[in-house]
PyMOL CGO cylinders between C-alpha atoms (Angstrom):
from pymol import cmd
from pymol.cgo import CYLINDER

trace = [
    CYLINDER, 11.49, 53.16, 2.03, 7.99, 51.78, 1.45, 0.3, 1, 1, 1, 1, 1, 1,
    CYLINDER, 7.99, 51.78, 1.45, 8.87, 50.01, -1.51, 0.3, 1, 1, 1, 1, 1, 1,
    CYLINDER, 8.87, 50.01, -1.51, 11.75, 48.14, 0.54, 0.3, 1, 1, 1, 1, 1, 1,
    CYLINDER, 11.75, 48.14, 0.54, 9.27, 47.25, 3.14, 0.3, 1, 1, 1, 1, 1, 1,
    CYLINDER, 9.27, 47.25, 3.14, 6.81, 45.78, 0.73, 0.3, 1, 1, 1, 1, 1, 1,
    CYLINDER, 6.81, 45.78, 0.73, 9.57, 43.65, -0.86, 0.3, 1, 1, 1, 1, 1, 1,
    CYLINDER, 9.57, 43.65, -0.86, 10.42, 42.46, 2.63, 0.3, 1, 1, 1, 1, 1, 1,
    CYLINDER, 10.42, 42.46, 2.63, 6.78, 41.54, 3.15, 0.3, 1, 1, 1, 1, 1, 1,
    CYLINDER, 6.78, 41.54, 3.15, 6.41, 39.70, -0.20, 0.3, 1, 1, 1, 1, 1, 1,
    CYLINDER, 6.41, 39.70, -0.20, 9.61, 37.66, 0.25, 0.3, 1, 1, 1, 1, 1, 1,
    CYLINDER, 9.61, 37.66, 0.25, 8.23, 35.08, 2.72, 0.3, 1, 1, 1, 1, 1, 1,
    CYLINDER, 8.23, 35.08, 2.72, 5.22, 34.63, 0.56, 0.3, 1, 1, 1, 1, 1, 1,
    CYLINDER, 5.22, 34.63, 0.56, 7.55, 33.90, -2.52, 0.3, 1, 1, 1, 1, 1, 1,
    CYLINDER, 7.55, 33.90, -2.52, 9.59, 31.29, -0.47, 0.3, 1, 1, 1, 1, 1, 1,
    CYLINDER, 9.59, 31.29, -0.47, 6.37, 29.77, 0.55, 0.3, 1, 1, 1, 1, 1, 1,
    CYLINDER, 6.37, 29.77, 0.55, 5.34, 29.40, -3.08, 0.3, 1, 1, 1, 1, 1, 1,
    CYLINDER, 5.34, 29.40, -3.08, 8.78, 27.79, -4.04, 0.3, 1, 1, 1, 1, 1, 1,
    CYLINDER, 8.78, 27.79, -4.04, 8.38, 25.52, -1.13, 0.3, 1, 1, 1, 1, 1, 1,
    CYLINDER, 8.38, 25.52, -1.13, 4.92, 24.35, -2.35, 0.3, 1, 1, 1, 1, 1, 1,
    CYLINDER, 4.92, 24.35, -2.35, 5.95, 23.91, -6.12, 0.3, 1, 1, 1, 1, 1, 1,
    CYLINDER, 5.95, 23.91, -6.12, 6.74, 20.33, -5.68, 0.3, 1, 1, 1, 1, 1, 1,
    CYLINDER, 6.74, 20.33, -5.68, 3.85, 19.22, -3.59, 0.3, 1, 1, 1, 1, 1, 1,
    CYLINDER, 3.85, 19.22, -3.59, 0.19, 18.57, -3.05, 0.3, 1, 1, 1, 1, 1, 1,
    CYLINDER, 0.19, 18.57, -3.05, -1.73, 15.97, -4.91, 0.3, 1, 1, 1, 1, 1, 1,
    CYLINDER, -1.73, 15.97, -4.91, -4.82, 15.26, -3.29, 0.3, 1, 1, 1, 1, 1, 1,
    CYLINDER, -4.82, 15.26, -3.29, -6.08, 11.94, -4.63, 0.3, 1, 1, 1, 1, 1, 1,
    CYLINDER, -6.08, 11.94, -4.63, -3.34, 9.58, -5.87, 0.3, 1, 1, 1, 1, 1, 1,
    CYLINDER, -3.34, 9.58, -5.87, -4.07, 7.47, -8.94, 0.3, 1, 1, 1, 1, 1, 1,
    CYLINDER, -4.07, 7.47, -8.94, -4.50, 3.89, -8.36, 0.3, 1, 1, 1, 1, 1, 1,
    CYLINDER, -4.50, 3.89, -8.36, -1.38, 1.49, -8.52, 0.3, 1, 1, 1, 1, 1, 1,
    CYLINDER, -1.38, 1.49, -8.52, -1.11, -0.76, -11.69, 0.3, 1, 1, 1, 1, 1, 1,
    CYLINDER, -1.11, -0.76, -11.69, -1.76, -4.41, -11.42, 0.3, 1, 1, 1, 1, 1, 1,
    CYLINDER, -1.76, -4.41, -11.42, 1.74, -6.26, -11.40, 0.3, 1, 1, 1, 1, 1, 1,
    CYLINDER, 1.74, -6.26, -11.40, 2.36, -7.61, -14.92, 0.3, 1, 1, 1, 1, 1, 1,
    CYLINDER, 2.36, -7.61, -14.92, 2.89, -11.30, -13.78, 0.3, 1, 1, 1, 1, 1, 1,
    CYLINDER, 2.89, -11.30, -13.78, -0.33, -11.51, -11.74, 0.3, 1, 1, 1, 1, 1, 1,
    CYLINDER, -0.33, -11.51, -11.74, -2.33, -13.33, -14.48, 0.3, 1, 1, 1, 1, 1, 1,
    CYLINDER, -2.33, -13.33, -14.48, 0.34, -15.79, -15.29, 0.3, 1, 1, 1, 1, 1, 1,
    CYLINDER, 0.34, -15.79, -15.29, 0.95, -16.71, -11.60, 0.3, 1, 1, 1, 1, 1, 1,
    CYLINDER, 0.95, -16.71, -11.60, -2.91, -17.20, -11.10, 0.3, 1, 1, 1, 1, 1, 1,
    CYLINDER, -2.91, -17.20, -11.10, -2.93, -19.49, -14.23, 0.3, 1, 1, 1, 1, 1, 1,
    CYLINDER, -2.93, -19.49, -14.23, -0.12, -21.70, -12.73, 0.3, 1, 1, 1, 1, 1, 1,
    CYLINDER, -0.12, -21.70, -12.73, -1.30, -22.01, -9.20, 0.3, 1, 1, 1, 1, 1, 1,
    CYLINDER, -1.30, -22.01, -9.20, -1.87, -25.60, -8.07, 0.3, 1, 1, 1, 1, 1, 1,
    CYLINDER, -1.87, -25.60, -8.07, -4.25, -24.77, -5.22, 0.3, 1, 1, 1, 1, 1, 1,
    CYLINDER, -4.25, -24.77, -5.22, -6.79, -22.12, -4.17, 0.3, 1, 1, 1, 1, 1, 1,
    CYLINDER, -6.79, -22.12, -4.17, -7.17, -20.10, -0.84, 0.3, 1, 1, 1, 1, 1, 1,
    CYLINDER, -7.17, -20.10, -0.84, -10.48, -18.34, -0.12, 0.3, 1, 1, 1, 1, 1, 1,
    CYLINDER, -10.48, -18.34, -0.12, -9.34, -14.73, 0.50, 0.3, 1, 1, 1, 1, 1, 1,
    CYLINDER, -9.34, -14.73, 0.50, -10.89, -11.58, 1.83, 0.3, 1, 1, 1, 1, 1, 1,
    CYLINDER, -10.89, -11.58, 1.83, -9.37, -8.09, 2.64, 0.3, 1, 1, 1, 1, 1, 1,
    CYLINDER, -9.37, -8.09, 2.64, -10.89, -5.49, 5.07, 0.3, 1, 1, 1, 1, 1, 1,
    CYLINDER, -10.89, -5.49, 5.07, -9.58, -1.85, 4.72, 0.3, 1, 1, 1, 1, 1, 1,
    CYLINDER, -9.58, -1.85, 4.72, -12.13, -0.29, 7.00, 0.3, 1, 1, 1, 1, 1, 1,
    CYLINDER, -12.13, -0.29, 7.00, -9.44, 0.53, 9.68, 0.3, 1, 1, 1, 1, 1, 1,
    CYLINDER, -9.44, 0.53, 9.68, -7.86, 3.03, 7.26, 0.3, 1, 1, 1, 1, 1, 1,
    CYLINDER, -7.86, 3.03, 7.26, -10.80, 4.58, 5.86, 0.3, 1, 1, 1, 1, 1, 1,
    CYLINDER, -10.80, 4.58, 5.86, -10.47, 8.40, 5.10, 0.3, 1, 1, 1, 1, 1, 1,
    CYLINDER, -10.47, 8.40, 5.10, -7.27, 10.15, 4.36, 0.3, 1, 1, 1, 1, 1, 1,
    CYLINDER, -7.27, 10.15, 4.36, -4.04, 8.13, 4.23, 0.3, 1, 1, 1, 1, 1, 1,
    CYLINDER, -4.04, 8.13, 4.23, -1.77, 10.97, 5.18, 0.3, 1, 1, 1, 1, 1, 1,
    CYLINDER, -1.77, 10.97, 5.18, -0.86, 14.47, 4.55, 0.3, 1, 1, 1, 1, 1, 1,
    CYLINDER, -0.86, 14.47, 4.55, 1.37, 16.76, 2.48, 0.3, 1, 1, 1, 1, 1, 1,
    CYLINDER, 1.37, 16.76, 2.48, 3.43, 18.63, 5.03, 0.3, 1, 1, 1, 1, 1, 1,
    CYLINDER, 3.43, 18.63, 5.03, 5.11, 21.93, 4.70, 0.3, 1, 1, 1, 1, 1, 1,
    CYLINDER, 5.11, 21.93, 4.70, 8.16, 21.15, 6.86, 0.3, 1, 1, 1, 1, 1, 1,
    CYLINDER, 8.16, 21.15, 6.86, 6.05, 19.84, 9.89, 0.3, 1, 1, 1, 1, 1, 1,
    CYLINDER, 6.05, 19.84, 9.89, 2.75, 21.63, 9.17, 0.3, 1, 1, 1, 1, 1, 1,
    CYLINDER, 2.75, 21.63, 9.17, 0.12, 19.40, 7.49, 0.3, 1, 1, 1, 1, 1, 1,
    CYLINDER, 0.12, 19.40, 7.49, -1.47, 21.40, 4.50, 0.3, 1, 1, 1, 1, 1, 1,
    CYLINDER, -1.47, 21.40, 4.50, -3.19, 19.01, 2.29, 0.3, 1, 1, 1, 1, 1, 1,
    CYLINDER, -3.19, 19.01, 2.29, -4.76, 15.41, 2.90, 0.3, 1, 1, 1, 1, 1, 1,
    CYLINDER, -4.76, 15.41, 2.90, -3.73, 12.51, 0.67, 0.3, 1, 1, 1, 1, 1, 1,
    CYLINDER, -3.73, 12.51, 0.67, -6.23, 9.94, -0.45, 0.3, 1, 1, 1, 1, 1, 1,
    CYLINDER, -6.23, 9.94, -0.45, -5.86, 6.66, -2.37, 0.3, 1, 1, 1, 1, 1, 1,
    CYLINDER, -5.86, 6.66, -2.37, -8.47, 4.79, -4.49, 0.3, 1, 1, 1, 1, 1, 1,
    CYLINDER, -8.47, 4.79, -4.49, -8.79, 1.09, -4.93, 0.3, 1, 1, 1, 1, 1, 1,
    CYLINDER, -8.79, 1.09, -4.93, -6.74, 0.00, -1.55, 0.3, 1, 1, 1, 1, 1, 1,
    CYLINDER, -6.74, 0.00, -1.55, -8.51, -3.28, -1.29, 0.3, 1, 1, 1, 1, 1, 1,
    CYLINDER, -8.51, -3.28, -1.29, -7.69, -4.15, -5.05, 0.3, 1, 1, 1, 1, 1, 1,
    CYLINDER, -7.69, -4.15, -5.05, -4.01, -3.07, -4.60, 0.3, 1, 1, 1, 1, 1, 1,
    CYLINDER, -4.01, -3.07, -4.60, -3.43, -5.18, -1.52, 0.3, 1, 1, 1, 1, 1, 1,
    CYLINDER, -3.43, -5.18, -1.52, -5.21, -8.10, -3.07, 0.3, 1, 1, 1, 1, 1, 1,
    CYLINDER, -5.21, -8.10, -3.07, -2.88, -7.79, -6.14, 0.3, 1, 1, 1, 1, 1, 1,
    CYLINDER, -2.88, -7.79, -6.14, 0.23, -7.85, -4.11, 0.3, 1, 1, 1, 1, 1, 1,
    CYLINDER, 0.23, -7.85, -4.11, -0.78, -10.72, -1.93, 0.3, 1, 1, 1, 1, 1, 1,
    CYLINDER, -0.78, -10.72, -1.93, -1.96, -12.58, -4.92, 0.3, 1, 1, 1, 1, 1, 1,
    CYLINDER, -1.96, -12.58, -4.92, 1.60, -12.29, -6.37, 0.3, 1, 1, 1, 1, 1, 1,
    CYLINDER, 1.60, -12.29, -6.37, 3.18, -13.46, -3.01, 0.3, 1, 1, 1, 1, 1, 1,
    CYLINDER, 3.18, -13.46, -3.01, 0.66, -16.45, -2.81, 0.3, 1, 1, 1, 1, 1, 1,
    CYLINDER, 0.66, -16.45, -2.81, 1.26, -17.19, -6.55, 0.3, 1, 1, 1, 1, 1, 1,
    CYLINDER, 1.26, -17.19, -6.55, 4.96, -17.68, -6.09, 0.3, 1, 1, 1, 1, 1, 1,
    CYLINDER, 4.96, -17.68, -6.09, 4.06, -20.36, -3.33, 0.3, 1, 1, 1, 1, 1, 1,
    CYLINDER, 4.06, -20.36, -3.33, 1.67, -22.11, -5.68, 0.3, 1, 1, 1, 1, 1, 1,
    CYLINDER, 1.67, -22.11, -5.68, -1.77, -20.71, -4.50, 0.3, 1, 1, 1, 1, 1, 1,
    CYLINDER, -1.77, -20.71, -4.50, -4.31, -18.81, -6.19, 0.3, 1, 1, 1, 1, 1, 1,
    CYLINDER, -4.31, -18.81, -6.19, -6.35, -16.40, -3.93, 0.3, 1, 1, 1, 1, 1, 1,
    CYLINDER, -6.35, -16.40, -3.93, -9.90, -16.40, -4.71, 0.3, 1, 1, 1, 1, 1, 1,
    CYLINDER, -9.90, -16.40, -4.71, -13.00, -14.65, -3.10, 0.3, 1, 1, 1, 1, 1, 1,
    CYLINDER, -13.00, -14.65, -3.10, -14.91, -17.01, -0.69, 0.3, 1, 1, 1, 1, 1, 1,
    CYLINDER, -14.91, -17.01, -0.69, -17.60, -17.42, -3.17, 0.3, 1, 1, 1, 1, 1, 1,
    CYLINDER, -17.60, -17.42, -3.17, -15.59, -18.01, -6.51, 0.3, 1, 1, 1, 1, 1, 1,
    CYLINDER, -15.59, -18.01, -6.51, -13.62, -21.06, -5.65, 0.3, 1, 1, 1, 1, 1, 1,
    CYLINDER, -13.62, -21.06, -5.65, -13.54, -24.17, -8.02, 0.3, 1, 1, 1, 1, 1, 1,
    CYLINDER, -13.54, -24.17, -8.02, -15.46, -27.32, -7.31, 0.3, 1, 1, 1, 1, 1, 1,
    CYLINDER, -15.46, -27.32, -7.31, -14.64, -28.16, -3.91, 0.3, 1, 1, 1, 1, 1, 1,
    CYLINDER, -14.64, -28.16, -3.91, -13.84, -26.03, -1.02, 0.3, 1, 1, 1, 1, 1, 1,
    CYLINDER, -13.84, -26.03, -1.02, -10.35, -24.66, -0.81, 0.3, 1, 1, 1, 1, 1, 1,
    CYLINDER, -10.35, -24.66, -0.81, -8.17, -26.07, 1.75, 0.3, 1, 1, 1, 1, 1, 1,
    CYLINDER, -8.17, -26.07, 1.75, -7.50, -22.80, 3.65, 0.3, 1, 1, 1, 1, 1, 1,
    CYLINDER, -7.50, -22.80, 3.65, -8.95, -19.46, 3.92, 0.3, 1, 1, 1, 1, 1, 1,
    CYLINDER, -8.95, -19.46, 3.92, -7.09, -16.23, 4.55, 0.3, 1, 1, 1, 1, 1, 1,
    CYLINDER, -7.09, -16.23, 4.55, -8.67, -12.96, 5.93, 0.3, 1, 1, 1, 1, 1, 1,
    CYLINDER, -8.67, -12.96, 5.93, -6.43, -9.82, 5.75, 0.3, 1, 1, 1, 1, 1, 1,
    CYLINDER, -6.43, -9.82, 5.75, -6.93, -6.36, 7.39, 0.3, 1, 1, 1, 1, 1, 1,
    CYLINDER, -6.93, -6.36, 7.39, -4.96, -3.29, 6.55, 0.3, 1, 1, 1, 1, 1, 1,
    CYLINDER, -4.96, -3.29, 6.55, -4.24, -2.09, 10.17, 0.3, 1, 1, 1, 1, 1, 1,
    CYLINDER, -4.24, -2.09, 10.17, -2.23, 0.90, 9.13, 0.3, 1, 1, 1, 1, 1, 1,
    CYLINDER, -2.23, 0.90, 9.13, -1.52, 2.84, 5.95, 0.3, 1, 1, 1, 1, 1, 1,
    CYLINDER, -1.52, 2.84, 5.95, 0.28, 6.23, 5.86, 0.3, 1, 1, 1, 1, 1, 1,
    CYLINDER, 0.28, 6.23, 5.86, 1.32, 8.06, 2.69, 0.3, 1, 1, 1, 1, 1, 1,
    CYLINDER, 1.32, 8.06, 2.69, 2.74, 11.51, 3.36, 0.3, 1, 1, 1, 1, 1, 1,
    CYLINDER, 2.74, 11.51, 3.36, 4.93, 13.94, 1.48, 0.3, 1, 1, 1, 1, 1, 1,
    CYLINDER, 4.93, 13.94, 1.48, 7.32, 16.17, 3.42, 0.3, 1, 1, 1, 1, 1, 1,
    CYLINDER, 7.32, 16.17, 3.42, 8.25, 19.44, 1.70, 0.3, 1, 1, 1, 1, 1, 1,
    CYLINDER, 8.25, 19.44, 1.70, 11.18, 21.62, 2.34, 0.3, 1, 1, 1, 1, 1, 1,
    CYLINDER, 11.18, 21.62, 2.34, 12.54, 24.56, 0.42, 0.3, 1, 1, 1, 1, 1, 1,
    CYLINDER, 12.54, 24.56, 0.42, 14.91, 22.50, -1.84, 0.3, 1, 1, 1, 1, 1, 1,
    CYLINDER, 14.91, 22.50, -1.84, 13.74, 18.78, -1.54, 0.3, 1, 1, 1, 1, 1, 1,
    CYLINDER, 13.74, 18.78, -1.54, 10.96, 16.66, -0.71, 0.3, 1, 1, 1, 1, 1, 1,
    CYLINDER, 10.96, 16.66, -0.71, 10.69, 13.41, 1.32, 0.3, 1, 1, 1, 1, 1, 1,
    CYLINDER, 10.69, 13.41, 1.32, 7.89, 10.94, 0.24, 0.3, 1, 1, 1, 1, 1, 1,
    CYLINDER, 7.89, 10.94, 0.24, 7.05, 8.47, 2.94, 0.3, 1, 1, 1, 1, 1, 1,
    CYLINDER, 7.05, 8.47, 2.94, 4.87, 5.43, 3.20, 0.3, 1, 1, 1, 1, 1, 1,
    CYLINDER, 4.87, 5.43, 3.20, 4.27, 2.80, 6.05, 0.3, 1, 1, 1, 1, 1, 1,
    CYLINDER, 4.27, 2.80, 6.05, 1.97, -0.10, 5.97, 0.3, 1, 1, 1, 1, 1, 1,
    CYLINDER, 1.97, -0.10, 5.97, 0.94, -2.77, 8.40, 0.3, 1, 1, 1, 1, 1, 1,
    CYLINDER, 0.94, -2.77, 8.40, -1.05, -5.84, 7.37, 0.3, 1, 1, 1, 1, 1, 1,
    CYLINDER, -1.05, -5.84, 7.37, -2.33, -8.53, 9.63, 0.3, 1, 1, 1, 1, 1, 1,
    CYLINDER, -2.33, -8.53, 9.63, -3.72, -11.94, 8.45, 0.3, 1, 1, 1, 1, 1, 1,
    CYLINDER, -3.72, -11.94, 8.45, -5.49, -14.96, 9.70, 0.3, 1, 1, 1, 1, 1, 1,
    CYLINDER, -5.49, -14.96, 9.70, -5.10, -18.40, 8.15, 0.3, 1, 1, 1, 1, 1, 1,
    CYLINDER, -5.10, -18.40, 8.15, -7.77, -20.93, 8.61, 0.3, 1, 1, 1, 1, 1, 1,
    CYLINDER, -7.77, -20.93, 8.61, -8.32, -24.52, 7.74, 0.3, 1, 1, 1, 1, 1, 1,
    CYLINDER, -8.32, -24.52, 7.74, -11.31, -25.63, 5.64, 0.3, 1, 1, 1, 1, 1, 1,
    CYLINDER, -11.31, -25.63, 5.64, -13.25, -26.42, 8.80, 0.3, 1, 1, 1, 1, 1, 1,
    CYLINDER, -13.25, -26.42, 8.80, -12.68, -22.74, 10.26, 0.3, 1, 1, 1, 1, 1, 1,
    CYLINDER, -12.68, -22.74, 10.26, -9.72, -23.75, 12.69, 0.3, 1, 1, 1, 1, 1, 1,
    CYLINDER, -9.72, -23.75, 12.69, -7.12, -20.98, 13.03, 0.3, 1, 1, 1, 1, 1, 1,
    CYLINDER, -7.12, -20.98, 13.03, -3.85, -22.28, 11.98, 0.3, 1, 1, 1, 1, 1, 1,
    CYLINDER, -3.85, -22.28, 11.98, -1.84, -19.05, 12.17, 0.3, 1, 1, 1, 1, 1, 1,
    CYLINDER, -1.84, -19.05, 12.17, -2.18, -15.32, 12.75, 0.3, 1, 1, 1, 1, 1, 1,
    CYLINDER, -2.18, -15.32, 12.75, 0.54, -12.97, 11.44, 0.3, 1, 1, 1, 1, 1, 1,
    CYLINDER, 0.54, -12.97, 11.44, 1.33, -9.40, 10.62, 0.3, 1, 1, 1, 1, 1, 1,
    CYLINDER, 1.33, -9.40, 10.62, 3.73, -7.86, 8.20, 0.3, 1, 1, 1, 1, 1, 1,
    CYLINDER, 3.73, -7.86, 8.20, 5.08, -4.26, 7.94, 0.3, 1, 1, 1, 1, 1, 1,
    CYLINDER, 5.08, -4.26, 7.94, 6.70, -2.38, 5.27, 0.3, 1, 1, 1, 1, 1, 1,
    CYLINDER, 6.70, -2.38, 5.27, 8.17, 1.13, 5.10, 0.3, 1, 1, 1, 1, 1, 1,
    CYLINDER, 8.17, 1.13, 5.10, 9.57, 3.41, 2.43, 0.3, 1, 1, 1, 1, 1, 1,
    CYLINDER, 9.57, 3.41, 2.43, 11.11, 6.76, 2.79, 0.3, 1, 1, 1, 1, 1, 1,
    CYLINDER, 11.11, 6.76, 2.79, 13.53, 8.68, 0.37, 0.3, 1, 1, 1, 1, 1, 1,
    CYLINDER, 13.53, 8.68, 0.37, 14.47, 12.14, -0.82, 0.3, 1, 1, 1, 1, 1, 1,
    CYLINDER, 14.47, 12.14, -0.82, 13.40, 13.40, -4.13, 0.3, 1, 1, 1, 1, 1, 1,
    CYLINDER, 13.40, 13.40, -4.13, 13.04, 16.62, -6.23, 0.3, 1, 1, 1, 1, 1, 1,
    CYLINDER, 13.04, 16.62, -6.23, 9.22, 16.23, -6.05, 0.3, 1, 1, 1, 1, 1, 1,
    CYLINDER, 9.22, 16.23, -6.05, 6.53, 14.70, -3.84, 0.3, 1, 1, 1, 1, 1, 1,
    CYLINDER, 6.53, 14.70, -3.84, 4.01, 14.45, -6.76, 0.3, 1, 1, 1, 1, 1, 1,
    CYLINDER, 4.01, 14.45, -6.76, 1.81, 11.35, -7.56, 0.3, 1, 1, 1, 1, 1, 1,
    CYLINDER, 1.81, 11.35, -7.56, 4.69, 9.39, -8.98, 0.3, 1, 1, 1, 1, 1, 1,
    CYLINDER, 4.69, 9.39, -8.98, 6.73, 9.84, -5.88, 0.3, 1, 1, 1, 1, 1, 1,
    CYLINDER, 6.73, 9.84, -5.88, 4.30, 9.17, -3.39, 0.3, 1, 1, 1, 1, 1, 1,
    CYLINDER, 4.30, 9.17, -3.39, 2.96, 6.13, -5.29, 0.3, 1, 1, 1, 1, 1, 1,
    CYLINDER, 2.96, 6.13, -5.29, 6.49, 4.70, -5.66, 0.3, 1, 1, 1, 1, 1, 1,
    CYLINDER, 6.49, 4.70, -5.66, 6.90, 5.04, -1.69, 0.3, 1, 1, 1, 1, 1, 1,
    CYLINDER, 6.90, 5.04, -1.69, 3.48, 3.48, -1.36, 0.3, 1, 1, 1, 1, 1, 1,
    CYLINDER, 3.48, 3.48, -1.36, 4.12, 0.49, -3.61, 0.3, 1, 1, 1, 1, 1, 1,
    CYLINDER, 4.12, 0.49, -3.61, 7.26, -0.29, -1.84, 0.3, 1, 1, 1, 1, 1, 1,
    CYLINDER, 7.26, -0.29, -1.84, 5.76, -0.34, 1.39, 0.3, 1, 1, 1, 1, 1, 1,
    CYLINDER, 5.76, -0.34, 1.39, 2.86, -2.35, 0.38, 0.3, 1, 1, 1, 1, 1, 1,
    CYLINDER, 2.86, -2.35, 0.38, 5.13, -4.85, -1.40, 0.3, 1, 1, 1, 1, 1, 1,
    CYLINDER, 5.13, -4.85, -1.40, 7.26, -5.34, 1.57, 0.3, 1, 1, 1, 1, 1, 1,
    CYLINDER, 7.26, -5.34, 1.57, 4.30, -5.71, 3.87, 0.3, 1, 1, 1, 1, 1, 1,
    CYLINDER, 4.30, -5.71, 3.87, 2.81, -8.35, 1.71, 0.3, 1, 1, 1, 1, 1, 1,
    CYLINDER, 2.81, -8.35, 1.71, 6.10, -10.24, 1.44, 0.3, 1, 1, 1, 1, 1, 1,
    CYLINDER, 6.10, -10.24, 1.44, 6.50, -10.13, 5.21, 0.3, 1, 1, 1, 1, 1, 1,
    CYLINDER, 6.50, -10.13, 5.21, 2.91, -11.31, 5.93, 0.3, 1, 1, 1, 1, 1, 1,
    CYLINDER, 2.91, -11.31, 5.93, 3.26, -14.17, 3.53, 0.3, 1, 1, 1, 1, 1, 1,
    CYLINDER, 3.26, -14.17, 3.53, 6.43, -15.27, 4.82, 0.3, 1, 1, 1, 1, 1, 1,
    CYLINDER, 6.43, -15.27, 4.82, 4.95, -15.32, 8.38, 0.3, 1, 1, 1, 1, 1, 1,
    CYLINDER, 4.95, -15.32, 8.38, 2.08, -17.33, 7.28, 0.3, 1, 1, 1, 1, 1, 1,
    CYLINDER, 2.08, -17.33, 7.28, 4.36, -20.25, 6.11, 0.3, 1, 1, 1, 1, 1, 1,
    CYLINDER, 4.36, -20.25, 6.11, 1.94, -21.60, 3.53, 0.3, 1, 1, 1, 1, 1, 1,
    CYLINDER, 1.94, -21.60, 3.53, 2.58, -25.42, 3.15, 0.3, 1, 1, 1, 1, 1, 1,
    CYLINDER, 2.58, -25.42, 3.15, 3.37, -26.58, -0.37, 0.3, 1, 1, 1, 1, 1, 1,
    CYLINDER, 3.37, -26.58, -0.37, 0.19, -27.28, -2.30, 0.3, 1, 1, 1, 1, 1, 1,
    CYLINDER, 0.19, -27.28, -2.30, -0.64, -30.58, -3.93, 0.3, 1, 1, 1, 1, 1, 1,
    CYLINDER, -0.64, -30.58, -3.93, 0.38, -30.69, -7.52, 0.3, 1, 1, 1, 1, 1, 1,
    CYLINDER, 0.38, -30.69, -7.52, -2.64, -30.76, -9.84, 0.3, 1, 1, 1, 1, 1, 1,
    CYLINDER, -2.64, -30.76, -9.84, -2.89, -33.91, -11.87, 0.3, 1, 1, 1, 1, 1, 1,
]
cmd.load_cgo(trace, "trace")
């Protein structure tokens, strides 16, 4: 009888271990830079002075949940670089190279763009048989003329959620990459960058 009671007491613990087996990275690896980034930068016809602010999302980016109970915090490194890379791709497709305010070529860029990461969530929801990686991103941006006049203020959001066998680094980073890309595309579309003058 005692053995039966012991087995009954151990069963929930075993189920918990099974539930946790596909979860719990603490620090996600950085996203790789898009392979087309350098080529687009080289082909750009004009420059935009660019800065990105990630301070609103300092700290943990999300959690690993066991059903609805948060268990482990999730962190991501290099967020400013990742956001910059994805916006450089979108700007490059429109003929612009994003540069730091101090690194422009001779002559001031015609525009400046300041972007803030207003929200970034990366979480994994772990159930007994399935995981659900989830990410949501909101970017805001202000486009200014060379004299500082505000031309446009925009925001862009991205969201990704799917079911997977695991919620490890690869799955959470895929959800994060999709959400960041969608937010960068939406922000760039809202900014309505004019076609740059062709270089002679």
